[in-house]
TIZA-743513 format. One line per field, with one value per residue: residue in one letter; y, x, z of N, C-alpha, C in turn. Coordinates in nm, 3 decimals. Layout:
<nodes>
type: A:...
n.y: Y:...
n.x: X:...
n.z: Z:...
ca.y: Y:...
ca.x: X:...
ca.z: Z:...
c.y: Y:...
c.x: X:...
c.z: Z:...
</nodes>
This chain:
<nodes>
type: M:K:T:K:D:I:Q:Q:T:V:A:F:K:A:A:P:H:D:V:Y:E:A:L:V:D:S:R:R:H:A:R:F:T:G:A:A:A:R:I:S:R:K:P:G:G:T:F:S:A:Y:D:G:Y:I:S:G:I:N:V:E:L:V:P:D:I:R:I:V:Q:A:W:R:T:I:D:W:H:E:G:C:H:S:L:V:V:Y:D:L:K:P:A:K:G:G:T:R:L:A:F:T:Q:I:G:V:P:A:K:D:F:K:E:I:S:A:G:W:E:E:F:Y:W:K:P:M:K:E:M:L:E:T:N:K
n.y: -17.772:-17.832:-18.028:-18.293:-18.482:-18.817:-18.989:-19.285:-19.534:-19.877:-20.173:-20.509:-20.848:-21.028:-21.157:-20.944:-21.036:-21.163:-20.949:-20.788:-20.957:-20.970:-20.723:-20.720:-20.954:-21.071:-21.257:-21.282:-21.013:-20.968:-21.147:-21.031:-20.792:-20.851:-20.800:-20.790:-20.799:-20.707:-20.734:-20.637:-20.778:-20.636:-20.354:-20.067:-20.203:-20.242:-20.200:-20.290:-20.255:-20.336:-20.399:-20.249:-19.986:-19.858:-19.784:-19.799:-19.756:-19.953:-19.813:-19.863:-20.166:-20.344:-20.642:-20.745:-20.518:-20.254:-20.073:-19.872:-19.677:-19.521:-19.395:-19.403:-19.312:-19.410:-19.203:-18.964:-18.704:-18.775:-18.857:-18.763:-18.853:-18.991:-19.045:-19.345:-19.492:-19.775:-19.871:-20.135:-20.273:-20.503:-20.580:-20.615:-20.910:-20.899:-20.689:-20.351:-20.117:-19.837:-19.600:-19.380:-19.144:-18.935:-18.628:-18.636:-18.537:-18.254:-18.242:-18.506:-18.614:-18.685:-18.895:-19.084:-19.126:-19.239:-19.460:-19.620:-19.719:-19.861:-20.026:-20.140:-20.180:-20.291:-20.527:-20.656:-20.708:-20.889:-21.105:-21.172:-21.216:-21.403:-21.614:-21.692
n.x: 10.003:10.306:10.367:10.521:10.575:10.659:10.822:10.902:11.063:11.076:11.237:11.160:11.268:11.047:10.714:10.424:10.209:10.341:10.478:10.261:10.135:10.332:10.299:10.032:9.970:9.964:10.147:10.355:10.436:10.526:10.735:10.931:10.979:11.037:10.886:10.568:10.265:9.939:9.706:9.425:9.243:9.062:8.898:8.862:8.917:9.140:9.495:9.808:10.153:10.500:10.500:10.284:10.365:10.321:10.010:9.676:9.422:9.290:9.227:9.188:9.207:9.340:9.390:9.720:9.777:9.725:9.754:9.609:9.642:9.543:9.771:9.976:10.213:10.280:10.384:10.273:10.033:9.699:9.465:9.615:9.707:9.882:9.867:9.920:10.040:10.076:10.164:10.167:10.335:10.383:10.710:11.007:11.148:11.033:10.875:10.770:10.744:10.575:10.584:10.416:10.387:10.178:10.155:10.333:10.445:10.660:10.875:10.933:11.004:11.267:11.354:11.143:11.137:11.388:11.348:11.162:11.325:11.525:11.386:11.171:11.191:11.452:11.464:11.236:11.305:11.516:11.380:11.190:11.348:11.534:11.395:11.377
n.z: -19.872:-20.032:-20.317:-20.514:-20.815:-20.894:-21.151:-21.303:-21.503:-21.554:-21.655:-21.680:-21.689:-21.727:-21.762:-21.815:-21.653:-21.439:-21.322:-21.248:-21.062:-20.864:-20.750:-20.655:-20.522:-20.200:-20.075:-20.265:-20.281:-20.017:-20.023:-20.199:-20.069:-19.810:-19.593:-19.411:-19.601:-19.693:-19.932:-20.101:-20.374:-20.513:-20.665:-20.466:-20.243:-19.959:-19.891:-19.743:-19.677:-19.615:-19.339:-19.253:-19.282:-19.520:-19.670:-19.810:-20.069:-20.329:-20.633:-20.907:-21.079:-21.334:-21.455:-21.521:-21.665:-21.553:-21.242:-21.003:-20.720:-20.412:-20.200:-19.910:-19.651:-19.312:-19.182:-19.286:-19.243:-19.127:-19.374:-19.584:-19.899:-20.178:-20.535:-20.689:-20.983:-21.180:-21.488:-21.709:-21.981:-22.243:-22.350:-22.551:-22.453:-22.196:-21.967:-21.962:-21.719:-21.646:-21.413:-21.195:-20.937:-20.795:-20.620:-20.401:-20.087:-20.089:-19.906:-19.869:-20.112:-20.229:-20.070:-20.097:-20.373:-20.421:-20.259:-20.403:-20.603:-20.456:-20.269:-20.403:-20.700:-20.743:-20.559:-20.665:-20.926:-20.879:-20.761:-20.966:-21.188:-21.127:-21.038:-20.765
ca.y: -17.844:-17.841:-18.167:-18.319:-18.609:-18.912:-19.069:-19.379:-19.643:-19.995:-20.288:-20.639:-20.966:-21.107:-21.124:-20.847:-21.106:-21.185:-20.818:-20.749:-21.043:-20.931:-20.603:-20.733:-21.079:-21.044:-21.340:-21.244:-20.884:-20.990:-21.218:-20.943:-20.681:-20.907:-20.747:-20.830:-20.724:-20.752:-20.656:-20.676:-20.787:-20.575:-20.212:-20.024:-20.274:-20.181:-20.269:-20.241:-20.320:-20.300:-20.414:-20.141:-19.854:-19.810:-19.832:-19.724:-19.814:-19.980:-19.731:-19.934:-20.283:-20.407:-20.748:-20.750:-20.393:-20.127:-20.064:-19.734:-19.684:-19.407:-19.449:-19.315:-19.372:-19.390:-19.070:-18.855:-18.673:-18.847:-18.802:-18.726:-18.963:-18.965:-19.140:-19.428:-19.559:-19.868:-19.913:-20.246:-20.297:-20.602:-20.521:-20.725:-20.977:-20.884:-20.589:-20.213:-20.059:-19.689:-19.571:-19.239:-19.119:-18.794:-18.570:-18.667:-18.414:-18.214:-18.275:-18.655:-18.648:-18.752:-19.023:-19.179:-19.157:-19.334:-19.581:-19.706:-19.789:-19.951:-20.120:-20.208:-20.226:-20.378:-20.662:-20.721:-20.765:-21.003:-21.213:-21.211:-21.253:-21.520:-21.715:-21.737
ca.x: 10.129:10.369:10.388:10.593:10.539:10.768:10.799:11.012:11.036:11.157:11.224:11.171:11.275:10.939:10.588:10.338:10.134:10.427:10.502:10.134:10.115:10.429:10.251:9.902:9.960:10.023:10.260:10.467:10.481:10.604:10.855:11.038:11.011:11.084:10.796:10.430:10.179:9.798:9.661:9.300:9.256:8.942:8.891:8.794:8.976:9.256:9.622:9.916:10.280:10.613:10.457:10.187:10.423:10.250:9.870:9.590:9.303:9.296:9.133:9.165:9.295:9.320:9.492:9.834:9.787:9.728:9.717:9.602:9.617:9.560:9.886:10.030:10.299:10.230:10.438:10.196:9.916:9.577:9.394:9.710:9.738:9.926:9.808:10.030:9.993:10.164:10.119:10.249:10.326:10.477:10.829:11.093:11.215:10.968:10.772:10.807:10.658:10.576:10.537:10.396:10.330:10.133:10.120:10.422:10.490:10.790:10.979:10.962:11.023:11.396:11.357:11.043:11.185:11.497:11.294:11.104:11.435:11.598:11.302:11.074:11.236:11.572:11.430:11.137:11.384:11.588:11.282:11.126:11.443:11.615:11.302:11.414
ca.z: -19.871:-20.162:-20.356:-20.634:-20.877:-20.928:-21.272:-21.326:-21.596:-21.512:-21.744:-21.612:-21.777:-21.677:-21.826:-21.744:-21.552:-21.322:-21.258:-21.183:-20.947:-20.757:-20.689:-20.598:-20.445:-20.069:-20.048:-20.354:-20.243:-19.895:-20.056:-20.248:-19.977:-19.682:-19.487:-19.427:-19.690:-19.711:-20.049:-20.160:-20.518:-20.563:-20.661:-20.346:-20.131:-19.896:-19.889:-19.654:-19.710:-19.526:-19.199:-19.224:-19.303:-19.640:-19.675:-19.903:-20.132:-20.471:-20.710:-21.030:-21.107:-21.466:-21.445:-21.614:-21.742:-21.475:-21.101:-20.951:-20.572:-20.323:-20.131:-19.806:-19.546:-19.176:-19.139:-19.339:-19.159:-19.163:-19.490:-19.689:-19.989:-20.316:-20.630:-20.748:-21.106:-21.242:-21.620:-21.755:-22.125:-22.289:-22.419:-22.596:-22.342:-22.069:-21.936:-21.933:-21.618:-21.633:-21.277:-21.157:-20.806:-20.799:-20.494:-20.289:-20.014:-20.138:-19.811:-19.872:-20.248:-20.256:-19.997:-20.154:-20.508:-20.405:-20.199:-20.507:-20.673:-20.365:-20.192:-20.489:-20.833:-20.730:-20.512:-20.754:-21.040:-20.831:-20.744:-21.093:-21.294:-21.087:-20.992:-20.631
c.y: -17.858:-17.988:-18.173:-18.456:-18.688:-18.982:-19.154:-19.484:-19.756:-20.105:-20.414:-20.748:-21.069:-21.065:-21.022:-20.915:-21.124:-21.057:-20.771:-20.829:-21.010:-20.810:-20.619:-20.862:-21.060:-21.126:-21.304:-21.108:-20.892:-21.057:-21.127:-20.830:-20.729:-20.855:-20.786:-20.737:-20.789:-20.670:-20.714:-20.685:-20.726:-20.423:-20.165:-20.095:-20.208:-20.260:-20.209:-20.318:-20.269:-20.292:-20.302:-20.001:-19.785:-19.867:-19.749:-19.802:-19.840:-19.900:-19.804:-20.047:-20.344:-20.513:-20.741:-20.625:-20.270:-20.146:-19.916:-19.744:-19.545:-19.457:-19.350:-19.393:-19.335:-19.254:-18.949:-18.833:-18.742:-18.778:-18.764:-18.854:-18.912:-19.065:-19.211:-19.503:-19.646:-19.907:-20.016:-20.264:-20.408:-20.533:-20.643:-20.781:-20.957:-20.778:-20.452:-20.157:-19.912:-19.657:-19.420:-19.236:-18.965:-18.749:-18.612:-18.540:-18.382:-18.251:-18.421:-18.703:-18.733:-18.891:-19.127:-19.218:-19.261:-19.465:-19.674:-19.789:-19.900:-20.062:-20.186:-20.264:-20.321:-20.517:-20.732:-20.784:-20.891:-21.125:-21.265:-21.268:-21.371:-21.637:-21.776:-21.772
c.x: 10.179:10.401:10.469:10.548:10.665:10.726:10.924:10.966:11.132:11.130:11.246:11.181:11.177:10.810:10.508:10.258:10.216:10.460:10.378:10.113:10.210:10.379:10.118:9.881:10.033:10.148:10.380:10.524:10.571:10.736:10.965:11.071:11.066:11.002:10.654:10.356:10.039:9.738:9.531:9.316:9.132:8.953:8.811:8.845:9.102:9.383:9.713:10.040:10.388:10.563:10.364:10.244:10.357:10.108:9.793:9.474:9.329:9.187:9.093:9.262:9.251:9.426:9.594:9.857:9.807:9.684:9.716:9.564:9.627:9.656:9.936:10.128:10.240:10.278:10.356:10.079:9.794:9.508:9.482:9.745:9.800:9.857:9.922:9.970:10.104:10.103:10.216:10.226:10.427:10.590:10.918:11.168:11.151:10.859:10.834:10.701:10.677:10.511:10.528:10.336:10.304:10.099:10.203:10.462:10.634:10.902:11.020:11.003:11.151:11.398:11.261:11.088:11.292:11.447:11.229:11.214:11.499:11.508:11.195:11.142:11.353:11.534:11.325:11.210:11.455:11.493:11.233:11.227:11.535:11.530:11.337:11.286
c.z: -20.015:-20.192:-20.489:-20.688:-20.911:-21.054:-21.291:-21.427:-21.563:-21.612:-21.661:-21.715:-21.722:-21.745:-21.747:-21.634:-21.424:-21.246:-21.182:-21.054:-20.834:-20.681:-20.618:-20.515:-20.311:-20.044:-20.139:-20.317:-20.117:-19.925:-20.108:-20.156:-19.844:-19.567:-19.517:-19.522:-19.691:-19.823:-20.103:-20.310:-20.584:-20.563:-20.538:-20.224:-20.081:-19.916:-19.783:-19.693:-19.612:-19.383:-19.159:-19.243:-19.421:-19.638:-19.774:-19.956:-20.278:-20.542:-20.837:-21.046:-21.236:-21.477:-21.563:-21.691:-21.655:-21.331:-21.065:-20.805:-20.510:-20.216:-20.027:-19.719:-19.410:-19.125:-19.183:-19.250:-19.214:-19.278:-19.603:-19.772:-20.119:-20.403:-20.700:-20.869:-21.160:-21.375:-21.677:-21.905:-22.162:-22.365:-22.460:-22.472:-22.205:-22.064:-21.914:-21.838:-21.617:-21.502:-21.256:-21.020:-20.801:-20.656:-20.373:-20.217:-20.051:-20.041:-19.816:-20.012:-20.273:-20.196:-20.061:-20.294:-20.506:-20.346:-20.299:-20.575:-20.582:-20.306:-20.279:-20.614:-20.821:-20.673:-20.599:-20.871:-20.997:-20.820:-20.876:-21.192:-21.256:-21.040:-20.860:-20.555
</nodes>
C-alpha cells in the first residue's frame, strides 16, 4: 500500500502543559472534539477518539513535551496503523506544536491532512485560547 506523511506546525496561545492535556485527557479531548474519547495516560495503553472512529496505542508519552501514538481510523483494514508524533515546544506567547503522521494511506492523505486542521487544531485553539 502506498503511503504519505503529513507534517504540520501549529502555534497555540497556551502553555505546553495545557496543549498536552488537551491531547491526553479524555474529558478535555472530548470537550474540544465534541465526541467521546477514552485515552490511557500510560505508554502501551490504548486510546479512542471521535466516538471510536480513531483508535490506537500510546507508544511514548513525555508529559508536556512529546506524544507518540500508533493511530488508525475504523475505515482502515485491520492491522493498518500510522505513527502520529506531537512535539511540543515553548514559544513566545505559548506553544509550538510540530505534528507528523507517518504512513497515511495515500488514498486518505488529503482528507486526513485537512481533518487535522478542521477537527483538531481549530477547535483546540478555540478551547485553549478562549478558556471556554
